[in-house]
N, CA, C and O atoms as CSV, one atom per row, in Angstrom:
chain,resi,resn,atom,element,x,y,z
A,1,MET,N,N,0.662,-1.468,11.846
A,1,MET,CA,C,1.888,-0.850,11.378
A,1,MET,C,C,2.413,0.089,12.471
A,1,MET,O,O,1.652,0.621,13.280
A,2,ASN,N,N,3.730,0.271,12.466
A,2,ASN,CA,C,4.388,1.096,13.476
A,2,ASN,C,C,5.364,2.076,12.833
A,2,ASN,O,O,6.075,1.740,11.886
A,3,VAL,N,N,5.379,3.290,13.368
A,3,VAL,CA,C,6.401,4.282,13.048
A,3,VAL,C,C,7.128,4.575,14.353
A,3,VAL,O,O,6.504,4.953,15.344
A,4,VAL,N,N,8.435,4.403,14.353
A,4,VAL,CA,C,9.247,4.670,15.532
A,4,VAL,C,C,9.925,6.015,15.306
A,4,VAL,O,O,10.727,6.169,14.385
A,5,ASP,N,N,9.600,6.980,16.148
A,5,ASP,CA,C,10.140,8.326,16.029
A,5,ASP,C,C,11.650,8.339,16.310
A,5,ASP,O,O,12.186,7.416,16.923
A,6,SER,N,N,12.303,9.374,15.862
A,6,SER,CA,C,13.757,9.515,16.055
A,6,SER,C,C,14.164,9.356,17.513
A,6,SER,O,O,15.155,8.692,17.817
A,7,SER,N,N,13.402,9.965,18.412
A,7,SER,CA,C,13.738,9.884,19.840
A,7,SER,C,C,13.731,8.444,20.337
A,7,SER,O,O,14.551,8.064,21.173
A,8,ALA,N,N,12.809,7.653,19.821
A,8,ALA,CA,C,12.700,6.249,20.232
A,8,ALA,C,C,13.827,5.411,19.617
A,8,ALA,O,O,14.371,4.530,20.282
A,9,TRP,N,N,14.179,5.675,18.355
A,9,TRP,CA,C,15.317,4.981,17.741
A,9,TRP,C,C,16.597,5.255,18.530
A,9,TRP,O,O,17.375,4.342,18.807
A,10,LEU,N,N,16.802,6.516,18.887
A,10,LEU,CA,C,18.018,6.875,19.620
A,10,LEU,C,C,18.043,6.237,21.000
A,10,LEU,O,O,19.105,5.849,21.486
A,11,SER,N,N,16.883,6.127,21.631
A,11,SER,CA,C,16.768,5.435,22.919
A,11,SER,C,C,17.157,3.965,22.756
A,11,SER,O,O,17.912,3.417,23.560
A,12,TYR,N,N,16.635,3.345,21.716
A,12,TYR,CA,C,16.913,1.929,21.424
A,12,TYR,C,C,18.404,1.711,21.181
A,12,TYR,O,O,19.009,0.808,21.759
A,13,PHE,N,N,18.994,2.547,20.322
A,13,PHE,CA,C,20.416,2.392,20.004
A,13,PHE,C,C,21.300,2.664,21.216
A,13,PHE,O,O,22.364,2.058,21.352
A,14,ALA,N,N,20.875,3.565,22.095
A,14,ALA,CA,C,21.658,3.898,23.286
A,14,ALA,C,C,21.496,2.867,24.400
A,14,ALA,O,O,22.307,2.815,25.325
A,15,GLY,N,N,20.449,2.045,24.312
A,15,GLY,CA,C,20.196,1.056,25.353
A,15,GLY,C,C,19.788,1.697,26.667
A,15,GLY,O,O,20.103,1.181,27.740
A,16,ASP,N,N,19.088,2.823,26.587
A,16,ASP,CA,C,18.706,3.521,27.815
A,16,ASP,C,C,17.472,2.885,28.466
A,16,ASP,O,O,17.044,1.802,28.066
A,17,ALA,N,N,16.912,3.553,29.454
A,17,ALA,CA,C,15.818,2.996,30.254
A,17,ALA,C,C,14.584,2.626,29.436
A,17,ALA,O,O,13.850,1.714,29.817
A,18,ASN,N,N,14.342,3.309,28.327
A,18,ASN,CA,C,13.158,3.020,27.505
A,18,ASN,C,C,13.454,2.111,26.309
A,18,ASN,O,O,12.544,1.794,25.544
A,19,ALA,N,N,14.677,1.700,26.139
A,19,ALA,CA,C,15.061,0.917,24.958
A,19,ALA,C,C,14.198,-0.330,24.774
A,19,ALA,O,O,13.798,-0.647,23.654
A,20,GLU,N,N,13.912,-1.027,25.853
A,20,GLU,CA,C,13.111,-2.248,25.739
A,20,GLU,C,C,11.696,-1.957,25.260
A,20,GLU,O,O,11.120,-2.747,24.512
A,21,LEU,N,N,11.136,-0.838,25.680
A,21,LEU,CA,C,9.793,-0.452,25.237
A,21,LEU,C,C,9.746,-0.303,23.716
A,21,LEU,O,O,8.766,-0.683,23.076
A,22,PHE,N,N,10.804,0.249,23.154
A,22,PHE,CA,C,10.835,0.497,21.718
A,22,PHE,C,C,11.351,-0.695,20.921
A,22,PHE,O,O,11.246,-0.712,19.695
A,23,SER,N,N,11.904,-1.682,21.600
A,23,SER,CA,C,12.421,-2.854,20.881
A,23,SER,C,C,11.298,-3.636,20.196
A,23,SER,O,O,11.506,-4.205,19.125
A,24,ARG,N,N,10.131,-3.668,20.797
A,24,ARG,CA,C,9.016,-4.424,20.191
A,24,ARG,C,C,8.661,-3.915,18.798
A,24,ARG,O,O,8.666,-4.705,17.854
A,25,PRO,N,N,8.350,-2.618,18.627
A,25,PRO,CA,C,8.019,-2.177,17.271
A,25,PRO,C,C,9.224,-2.159,16.333
A,25,PRO,O,O,9.073,-2.403,15.136
A,26,ILE,N,N,10.414,-1.875,16.854
A,26,ILE,CA,C,11.603,-1.829,16.005
A,26,ILE,C,C,11.948,-3.210,15.466
A,26,ILE,O,O,12.312,-3.348,14.298
A,27,GLU,N,N,11.839,-4.211,16.289
A,27,GLU,CA,C,12.225,-5.563,15.876
A,27,GLU,C,C,11.120,-6.296,15.132
A,27,GLU,O,O,11.346,-7.397,14.628
A,28,ASN,N,N,9.935,-5.714,15.051
A,28,ASN,CA,C,8.848,-6.277,14.255
A,28,ASN,C,C,8.940,-5.673,12.848
A,28,ASN,O,O,8.112,-4.853,12.450
A,29,ILE,N,N,9.952,-6.093,12.121
A,29,ILE,CA,C,10.329,-5.522,10.823
A,29,ILE,C,C,9.173,-5.517,9.823
A,29,ILE,O,O,9.026,-4.561,9.061
A,30,ASP,N,N,8.363,-6.552,9.816
A,30,ASP,CA,C,7.269,-6.650,8.846
A,30,ASP,C,C,6.237,-5.543,9.006
A,30,ASP,O,O,5.506,-5.243,8.062
A,31,LYS,N,N,6.164,-4.933,10.184
A,31,LYS,CA,C,5.186,-3.877,10.433
A,31,LYS,C,C,5.838,-2.518,10.673
A,31,LYS,O,O,5.192,-1.597,11.173
A,32,LEU,N,N,7.105,-2.392,10.320
A,32,LEU,CA,C,7.862,-1.171,10.592
A,32,LEU,C,C,7.880,-0.245,9.372
A,32,LEU,O,O,8.346,-0.615,8.295
A,33,ILE,N,N,7.359,0.967,9.576
A,33,ILE,CA,C,7.377,2.027,8.572
A,33,ILE,C,C,8.418,3.055,9.024
A,33,ILE,O,O,8.399,3.487,10.176
A,34,VAL,N,N,9.320,3.447,8.129
A,34,VAL,CA,C,10.379,4.390,8.482
A,34,VAL,C,C,10.312,5.600,7.541
A,34,VAL,O,O,10.788,5.529,6.408
A,35,PRO,N,N,9.725,6.703,8.004
A,35,PRO,CA,C,9.762,7.919,7.189
A,35,PRO,C,C,11.214,8.341,6.941
A,35,PRO,O,O,12.023,8.334,7.869
A,36,SER,N,N,11.546,8.702,5.720
A,36,SER,CA,C,12.939,9.019,5.383
A,36,SER,C,C,13.496,10.158,6.231
A,36,SER,O,O,14.703,10.200,6.472
A,37,ILE,N,N,12.666,11.070,6.684
A,37,ILE,CA,C,13.137,12.176,7.524
A,37,ILE,C,C,13.723,11.666,8.844
A,37,ILE,O,O,14.615,12.294,9.413
A,38,ILE,N,N,13.219,10.528,9.328
A,38,ILE,CA,C,13.757,9.950,10.565
A,38,ILE,C,C,15.172,9.431,10.333
A,38,ILE,O,O,16.020,9.510,11.222
A,39,ILE,N,N,15.423,8.906,9.150
A,39,ILE,CA,C,16.779,8.465,8.825
A,39,ILE,C,C,17.733,9.661,8.883
A,39,ILE,O,O,18.847,9.545,9.393
A,40,THR,N,N,17.299,10.796,8.365
A,40,THR,CA,C,18.112,12.005,8.408
A,40,THR,C,C,18.432,12.402,9.842
A,40,THR,O,O,19.588,12.652,10.183
A,41,GLU,N,N,17.402,12.457,10.677
A,41,GLU,CA,C,17.603,12.881,12.069
A,41,GLU,C,C,18.503,11.924,12.848
A,41,GLU,O,O,19.417,12.360,13.548
A,42,VAL,N,N,18.250,10.640,12.730
A,42,VAL,CA,C,19.011,9.648,13.485
A,42,VAL,C,C,20.460,9.600,12.994
A,42,VAL,O,O,21.389,9.553,13.801
A,43,PHE,N,N,20.654,9.611,11.672
A,43,PHE,CA,C,22.012,9.587,11.131
A,43,PHE,C,C,22.802,10.794,11.629
A,43,PHE,O,O,23.946,10.651,12.059
A,44,LYS,N,N,22.205,11.967,11.575
A,44,LYS,CA,C,22.883,13.192,12.007
A,44,LYS,C,C,23.294,13.117,13.476
A,44,LYS,O,O,24.415,13.475,13.835
A,45,CYS,N,N,22.384,12.653,14.310
A,45,CYS,CA,C,22.666,12.571,15.743
A,45,CYS,C,C,23.780,11.566,16.052
A,45,CYS,O,O,24.707,11.871,16.803
A,46,ILE,N,N,23.683,10.374,15.472
A,46,ILE,CA,C,24.701,9.346,15.730
A,46,ILE,C,C,26.041,9.769,15.123
A,46,ILE,O,O,27.090,9.553,15.730
A,47,LEU,N,N,26.012,10.362,13.946
A,47,LEU,CA,C,27.235,10.837,13.293
A,47,LEU,C,C,27.975,11.823,14.193
A,47,LEU,O,O,29.191,11.730,14.359
A,48,ARG,N,N,27.245,12.752,14.762
A,48,ARG,CA,C,27.832,13.764,15.643
A,48,ARG,C,C,28.409,13.142,16.910
A,48,ARG,O,O,29.486,13.528,17.365
A,49,GLN,N,N,27.686,12.176,17.478
A,49,GLN,CA,C,28.069,11.621,18.772
A,49,GLN,C,C,29.037,10.444,18.695
A,49,GLN,O,O,29.902,10.287,19.558
A,50,ARG,N,N,28.888,9.611,17.649
A,50,ARG,CA,C,29.658,8.357,17.650
A,50,ARG,C,C,30.413,8.073,16.357
A,50,ARG,O,O,31.143,7.086,16.276
A,51,GLY,N,N,30.248,8.920,15.351
A,51,GLY,CA,C,31.000,8.749,14.114
A,51,GLY,C,C,30.210,8.091,12.999
A,51,GLY,O,O,29.123,7.552,13.204
A,52,GLU,N,N,30.796,8.154,11.815
A,52,GLU,CA,C,30.115,7.686,10.605
A,52,GLU,C,C,29.847,6.184,10.602
A,52,GLU,O,O,28.768,5.755,10.193
A,53,ASP,N,N,30.805,5.382,11.049
A,53,ASP,CA,C,30.603,3.929,11.026
A,53,ASP,C,C,29.398,3.512,11.866
A,53,ASP,O,O,28.585,2.699,11.428
A,54,MET,N,N,29.285,4.070,13.072
A,54,MET,CA,C,28.141,3.748,13.936
A,54,MET,C,C,26.836,4.275,13.334
A,54,MET,O,O,25.797,3.622,13.423
A,55,ALA,N,N,26.900,5.456,12.724
A,55,ALA,CA,C,25.704,6.031,12.097
A,55,ALA,C,C,25.229,5.152,10.945
A,55,ALA,O,O,24.032,4.907,10.802
A,56,LEU,N,N,26.150,4.686,10.137
A,56,LEU,CA,C,25.783,3.815,9.012
A,56,LEU,C,C,25.224,2.480,9.504
A,56,LEU,O,O,24.303,1.926,8.904
A,57,GLU,N,N,25.779,1.978,10.582
A,57,GLU,CA,C,25.269,0.726,11.165
A,57,GLU,C,C,23.823,0.901,11.642
A,57,GLU,O,O,22.979,0.035,11.411
A,58,GLY,N,N,23.553,2.004,12.295
A,58,GLY,CA,C,22.196,2.283,12.754
A,58,GLY,C,C,21.224,2.399,11.602
A,58,GLY,O,O,20.124,1.849,11.655
A,59,ILE,N,N,21.618,3.107,10.564
A,59,ILE,CA,C,20.748,3.292,9.403
A,59,ILE,C,C,20.492,1.956,8.706
A,59,ILE,O,O,19.383,1.715,8.229
A,60,ALA,N,N,21.481,1.101,8.641
A,60,ALA,CA,C,21.286,-0.221,8.038
A,60,ALA,C,C,20.179,-0.986,8.768
A,60,ALA,O,O,19.377,-1.680,8.142
A,61,HIS,N,N,20.145,-0.853,10.087
A,61,HIS,CA,C,19.078,-1.503,10.860
A,61,HIS,C,C,17.722,-0.875,10.526
A,61,HIS,O,O,16.733,-1.587,10.350
A,62,MET,N,N,17.679,0.442,10.442
A,62,MET,CA,C,16.429,1.142,10.146
A,62,MET,C,C,15.889,0.771,8.767
A,62,MET,O,O,14.678,0.656,8.575
A,63,GLU,N,N,16.782,0.589,7.825
A,63,GLU,CA,C,16.371,0.298,6.454
A,63,GLU,C,C,15.805,-1.113,6.274
A,63,GLU,O,O,15.364,-1.469,5.181
A,64,GLN,N,N,15.816,-1.907,7.327
A,64,GLN,CA,C,15.152,-3.213,7.255
A,64,GLN,C,C,13.643,-3.047,7.226
A,64,GLN,O,O,12.924,-3.917,6.734
A,65,GLY,N,N,13.165,-1.923,7.756
A,65,GLY,CA,C,11.746,-1.602,7.676
A,65,GLY,C,C,11.429,-1.037,6.296
A,65,GLY,O,O,12.298,-0.968,5.427
A,66,ARG,N,N,10.182,-0.638,6.108
A,66,ARG,CA,C,9.762,-0.050,4.832
A,66,ARG,C,C,10.013,1.463,4.893
A,66,ARG,O,O,9.312,2.186,5.599
A,67,VAL,N,N,11.012,1.926,4.151
A,67,VAL,CA,C,11.362,3.340,4.131
A,67,VAL,C,C,10.391,4.080,3.208
A,67,VAL,O,O,10.174,3.680,2.064
A,68,ILE,N,N,9.813,5.165,3.728
A,68,ILE,CA,C,8.840,5.951,2.980
A,68,ILE,C,C,9.452,7.304,2.629
A,68,ILE,O,O,9.713,8.119,3.514
A,69,PRO,N,N,9.680,7.542,1.340
A,69,PRO,CA,C,10.241,8.839,0.937
A,69,PRO,C,C,9.181,9.941,1.017
A,69,PRO,O,O,7.981,9.672,0.973
A,70,LEU,N,N,9.639,11.156,1.132
A,70,LEU,CA,C,8.752,12.312,1.148
A,70,LEU,C,C,8.476,12.718,-0.294
A,70,LEU,O,O,9.343,13.265,-0.975
A,71,ASP,N,N,7.257,12.442,-0.748
A,71,ASP,CA,C,6.853,12.879,-2.080
A,71,ASP,C,C,5.923,14.083,-1.938
A,71,ASP,O,O,5.626,14.506,-0.821
A,72,SER,N,N,5.463,14.637,-3.057
A,72,SER,CA,C,4.668,15.864,-2.992
A,72,SER,C,C,3.329,15.655,-2.299
A,72,SER,O,O,2.865,16.550,-1.593
A,73,SER,N,N,2.706,14.517,-2.476
A,73,SER,CA,C,1.431,14.241,-1.816
A,73,SER,C,C,1.590,14.179,-0.300
A,73,SER,O,O,0.796,14.759,0.440
A,74,LEU,N,N,2.616,13.475,0.152
A,74,LEU,CA,C,2.884,13.374,1.585
A,74,LEU,C,C,3.309,14.733,2.147
A,74,LEU,O,O,2.983,15.060,3.288
A,75,ALA,N,N,4.029,15.517,1.358
A,75,ALA,CA,C,4.451,16.854,1.788
A,75,ALA,C,C,3.237,17.751,2.031
A,75,ALA,O,O,3.215,18.519,2.993
A,76,ILE,N,N,2.244,17.659,1.177
A,76,ILE,CA,C,1.016,18.448,1.352
A,76,ILE,C,C,0.267,17.982,2.592
A,76,ILE,O,O,-0.211,18.803,3.376
A,77,ASP,N,N,0.163,16.669,2.774
A,77,ASP,CA,C,-0.489,16.135,3.988
A,77,ASP,C,C,0.255,16.591,5.240
A,77,ASP,O,O,-0.369,16.929,6.246
A,78,ALA,N,N,1.584,16.600,5.180
A,78,ALA,CA,C,2.391,17.029,6.324
A,78,ALA,C,C,2.157,18.504,6.641
A,78,ALA,O,O,2.072,18.888,7.807
A,79,ALA,N,N,2.055,19.322,5.606
A,79,ALA,CA,C,1.781,20.747,5.821
A,79,ALA,C,C,0.436,20.926,6.521
A,79,ALA,O,O,0.302,21.757,7.419
A,80,GLN,N,N,-0.554,20.145,6.106
A,80,GLN,CA,C,-1.878,20.225,6.736
A,80,GLN,C,C,-1.806,19.784,8.198
A,80,GLN,O,O,-2.412,20.414,9.065
A,81,CYS,N,N,-1.068,18.705,8.475
A,81,CYS,CA,C,-0.886,18.243,9.860
A,81,CYS,C,C,-0.179,19.296,10.698
A,81,CYS,O,O,-0.525,19.513,11.860
A,82,GLY,N,N,0.810,19.947,10.106
A,82,GLY,CA,C,1.541,20.978,10.823
A,82,GLY,C,C,0.632,22.123,11.245
A,82,GLY,O,O,0.734,22.634,12.360
A,83,VAL,N,N,-0.260,22.519,10.337
A,83,VAL,CA,C,-1.203,23.597,10.647
A,83,VAL,C,C,-2.255,23.120,11.650
A,83,VAL,O,O,-2.522,23.792,12.647
A,84,ASP,N,N,-2.847,21.958,11.380
A,84,ASP,CA,C,-3.931,21.443,12.226
A,84,ASP,C,C,-3.490,21.162,13.657
A,84,ASP,O,O,-4.225,21.451,14.602
A,85,TYR,N,N,-2.296,20.602,13.820
A,85,TYR,CA,C,-1.845,20.152,15.139
A,85,TYR,C,C,-0.690,20.976,15.707
A,85,TYR,O,O,-0.146,20.661,16.765
A,86,LYS,N,N,-0.327,22.041,14.982
A,86,LYS,CA,C,0.767,22.935,15.421
A,86,LYS,C,C,2.068,22.167,15.662
A,86,LYS,O,O,2.735,22.339,16.682
A,87,LEU,N,N,2.403,21.325,14.702
A,87,LEU,CA,C,3.607,20.501,14.795
A,87,LEU,C,C,4.770,21.143,14.049
A,87,LEU,O,O,4.564,21.798,13.027
A,88,PRO,N,N,5.992,20.962,14.550
A,88,PRO,CA,C,7.173,21.360,13.782
A,88,PRO,C,C,7.234,20.544,12.485
A,88,PRO,O,O,6.595,19.499,12.367
A,89,LEU,N,N,8.003,21.033,11.527
A,89,LEU,CA,C,8.045,20.423,10.193
A,89,LEU,C,C,8.336,18.919,10.220
A,89,LEU,O,O,7.583,18.132,9.646
A,90,THR,N,N,9.410,18.526,10.875
A,90,THR,CA,C,9.764,17.101,10.897
A,90,THR,C,C,8.656,16.267,11.518
A,90,THR,O,O,8.296,15.217,10.987
A,91,ASP,N,N,8.117,16.723,12.630
A,91,ASP,CA,C,7.048,15.974,13.297
A,91,ASP,C,C,5.792,15.896,12.426
A,91,ASP,O,O,5.086,14.888,12.447
A,92,SER,N,N,5.516,16.942,11.668
A,92,SER,CA,C,4.346,16.907,10.789
A,92,SER,C,C,4.532,15.873,9.682
A,92,SER,O,O,3.568,15.221,9.281
A,93,ILE,N,N,5.757,15.715,9.184
A,93,ILE,CA,C,6.036,14.696,8.168
A,93,ILE,C,C,5.866,13.299,8.770
A,93,ILE,O,O,5.277,12.415,8.148
A,94,ILE,N,N,6.379,13.113,9.962
A,94,ILE,CA,C,6.255,11.817,10.643
A,94,ILE,C,C,4.787,11.497,10.901
A,94,ILE,O,O,4.341,10.379,10.646
A,95,TYR,N,N,4.039,12.470,11.403
A,95,TYR,CA,C,2.628,12.235,11.723
A,95,TYR,C,C,1.818,11.947,10.457
A,95,TYR,O,O,0.983,11.042,10.447
A,96,ALA,N,N,2.063,12.713,9.389
A,96,ALA,CA,C,1.344,12.476,8.130
A,96,ALA,C,C,1.658,11.092,7.563
A,96,ALA,O,O,0.778,10.420,7.027
A,97,THR,N,N,2.899,10.679,7.684
A,97,THR,CA,C,3.278,9.345,7.202
A,97,THR,C,C,2.559,8.266,7.997
A,97,THR,O,O,2.036,7.310,7.424
A,98,ALA,N,N,2.533,8.416,9.305
A,98,ALA,CA,C,1.835,7.437,10.148
A,98,ALA,C,C,0.348,7.393,9.807
A,98,ALA,O,O,-0.243,6.315,9.743
A,99,GLN,N,N,-0.254,8.552,9.591
A,99,GLN,CA,C,-1.672,8.598,9.249
A,99,GLN,C,C,-1.925,7.910,7.907
A,99,GLN,O,O,-2.903,7.176,7.763
A,100,LYS,N,N,-1.067,8.138,6.941
A,100,LYS,CA,C,-1.230,7.550,5.606
A,100,LYS,C,C,-1.221,6.021,5.660
A,100,LYS,O,O,-1.944,5.363,4.912
A,101,PHE,N,N,-0.402,5.466,6.545
A,101,PHE,CA,C,-0.260,4.015,6.626
A,101,PHE,C,C,-0.991,3.417,7.825
A,101,PHE,O,O,-0.785,2.252,8.166
A,102,ASP,N,N,-1.842,4.215,8.462
A,102,ASP,CA,C,-2.604,3.778,9.627
A,102,ASP,C,C,-1.679,3.114,10.652
A,102,ASP,O,O,-1.946,2.022,11.152
A,103,ALA,N,N,-0.586,3.817,10.942
A,103,ALA,CA,C,0.450,3.289,11.828
A,103,ALA,C,C,0.428,4.000,13.175
A,103,ALA,O,O,0.036,5.162,13.280
A,104,LEU,N,N,0.855,3.280,14.189
A,104,LEU,CA,C,1.007,3.815,15.539
A,104,LEU,C,C,2.405,4.407,15.660
A,104,LEU,O,O,3.389,3.766,15.289
A,105,ILE,N,N,2.495,5.638,16.184
A,105,ILE,CA,C,3.792,6.274,16.403
A,105,ILE,C,C,4.268,5.946,17.811
A,105,ILE,O,O,3.532,6.127,18.781
A,106,TRP,N,N,5.495,5.466,17.917
A,106,TRP,CA,C,6.160,5.181,19.197
A,106,TRP,C,C,7.172,6.288,19.407
A,106,TRP,O,O,8.031,6.512,18.554
A,107,THR,N,N,7.084,6.993,20.542
A,107,THR,CA,C,7.916,8.176,20.706
A,107,THR,C,C,8.146,8.568,22.160
A,107,THR,O,O,7.457,8.114,23.074
A,108,GLN,N,N,9.146,9.431,22.334
A,108,GLN,CA,C,9.414,10.116,23.601
A,108,GLN,C,C,9.267,11.624,23.401
A,108,GLN,O,O,9.519,12.396,24.326
A,109,ASP,N,N,8.871,12.040,22.228
A,109,ASP,CA,C,8.772,13.449,21.850
A,109,ASP,C,C,7.443,14.019,22.335
A,109,ASP,O,O,6.378,13.554,21.929
A,110,THR,N,N,7.508,15.012,23.190
A,110,THR,CA,C,6.291,15.586,23.775
A,110,THR,C,C,5.394,16.261,22.744
A,110,THR,O,O,4.211,16.463,23.019
A,111,ASP,N,N,5.911,16.619,21.563
A,111,ASP,CA,C,5.063,17.211,20.518
A,111,ASP,C,C,3.957,16.255,20.082
A,111,ASP,O,O,2.911,16.693,19.602
A,112,PHE,N,N,4.179,14.960,20.245
A,112,PHE,CA,C,3.200,13.953,19.839
A,112,PHE,C,C,2.279,13.497,20.978
A,112,PHE,O,O,1.268,12.839,20.733
A,113,GLU,N,N,2.621,13.842,22.198
A,113,GLU,CA,C,2.003,13.253,23.394
A,113,GLU,C,C,0.477,13.215,23.369
A,113,GLU,O,O,-0.107,12.203,23.755
A,114,SER,N,N,-0.178,14.269,22.934
A,114,SER,CA,C,-1.639,14.329,23.010
A,114,SER,C,C,-2.342,13.926,21.717
A,114,SER,O,O,-3.568,14.003,21.636
A,115,LEU,N,N,-1.600,13.506,20.722
A,115,LEU,CA,C,-2.210,13.168,19.436
A,115,LEU,C,C,-2.728,11.734,19.395
A,115,LEU,O,O,-2.205,10.847,20.069
A,116,GLU,N,N,-3.755,11.532,18.599
A,116,GLU,CA,C,-4.328,10.202,18.405
A,116,GLU,C,C,-3.353,9.334,17.598
A,116,GLU,O,O,-2.675,9.821,16.694
A,117,GLY,N,N,-3.297,8.063,17.934
A,117,GLY,CA,C,-2.435,7.145,17.204
A,117,GLY,C,C,-0.992,7.191,17.636
A,117,GLY,O,O,-0.091,6.864,16.864
A,118,VAL,N,N,-0.770,7.601,18.884
A,118,VAL,CA,C,0.592,7.761,19.396
A,118,VAL,C,C,0.754,6.979,20.694
A,118,VAL,O,O,-0.100,7.039,21.578
A,119,LYS,N,N,1.850,6.253,20.796
A,119,LYS,CA,C,2.238,5.571,22.027
A,119,LYS,C,C,3.416,6.360,22.586
A,119,LYS,O,O,4.556,6.193,22.152
A,120,TYR,N,N,3.120,7.223,23.559
A,120,TYR,CA,C,4.117,8.131,24.121
A,120,TYR,C,C,4.641,7.608,25.448
A,120,TYR,O,O,3.874,7.173,26.307
A,121,TYR,N,N,5.959,7.656,25.601
A,121,TYR,CA,C,6.627,7.332,26.873
A,121,TYR,C,C,7.534,8.503,27.216
A,121,TYR,O,O,8.312,8.959,26.378
A,122,SER,N,N,7.435,8.989,28.445
A,122,SER,CA,C,8.346,10.061,28.833
A,122,SER,C,C,9.757,9.486,28.957
A,122,SER,O,O,9.932,8.285,29.163
A,123,LYS,N,N,10.735,10.336,28.831
A,123,LYS,CA,C,12.121,9.887,28.896
A,123,LYS,C,C,12.487,9.349,30.261
A,123,LYS,O,O,13.506,8.674,30.401
A,124,SER,N,N,11.681,9.631,31.274
A,124,SER,CA,C,11.989,9.153,32.628
A,124,SER,C,C,11.391,7.786,32.931
A,124,SER,O,O,11.739,7.169,33.938
A,125,GLU,N,N,10.476,7.296,32.054
A,125,GLU,CA,C,9.888,5.969,32.288
A,125,GLU,C,C,10.931,4.889,32.049
A,125,GLU,O,O,11.880,5.079,31.290
A,126,SER,N,N,10.743,3.769,32.700
A,126,SER,CA,C,11.662,2.661,32.463
A,126,SER,C,C,10.891,1.432,32.020
A,126,SER,O,O,9.677,1.344,32.206
A,127,ALA,N,N,11.601,0.496,31.438
A,127,ALA,CA,C,10.986,-0.696,30.856
A,127,ALA,C,C,10.444,-1.628,31.872
A,127,ALA,O,O,9.897,-2.673,31.521
């Protein structure tokens, strides 16, 4: 299973240097887990930069994966991850979701770089 972090989704949608790296987990829909918080982050970013129509188009693509809502059990796990790994709130939710589903996180976010179960690419790497 794969969780694609917001930074990786935005890279993919922008077609930047790392887009191809993230295309593999994004296009493998059967193994794609999408924490609902990532939908919030990606929609907000695209909405600000490119407008509502483009944001809705991006979210439609994301929703082809299995969207995981934040329930109270996952919220408690996320709080524990935040304390244990000193993660910001959103990242703790993403990490807890990936742990729950035994998923690999694909990201460009340095907050995840040293964590287990993460495939990290710096923003300067190319495909």
